C-alpha positions, -999 to 999 in steps of 0.1 A, spaced: -356 425 98 -338 421 129 -344 389 150 -350 408 181 -375 429 163 -408 430 179 -444 426 154 -477 432 169 -504 406 154 -541 417 162 -560 382 176 -593 382 186 -597 364 217 -611 331 198 -580 332 180 -557 339 211 -575 307 230 -569 283 196 -531 294 195 -531 289 236 -545 257 231 -525 244 204 -494 254 218 -504 235 250 -516 203 235 -492 200 208 -464 180 233 -431 193 210 -397 197 220 -406 234 227 -413 246 261 -431 281 264 -408 312 272 -408 347 276 -413 362 242 -442 341 231 -464 346 260 -453 383 263 -470 381 221 -501 368 232 -510 391 255 -501 383 289 -476 396 312 -450 376 310 -446 338 316 -459 336 351 -497 346 344 -496 326 313 -485 296 335 -513 304 360 -539 307 333 -536 280 313 -508 255 326 
């Protein structure tokens, strides 16, 4: 599979909220990017940051 291929995963609202909370609390070296924020159902990184940062 090509790394650029997007895979759609259905997440419930509760699962999406848990994933977002975990990523925000992780505190690791990673920073949110456009692709994961879009995969989580946001319209890109700016809307992810507005709602959860």
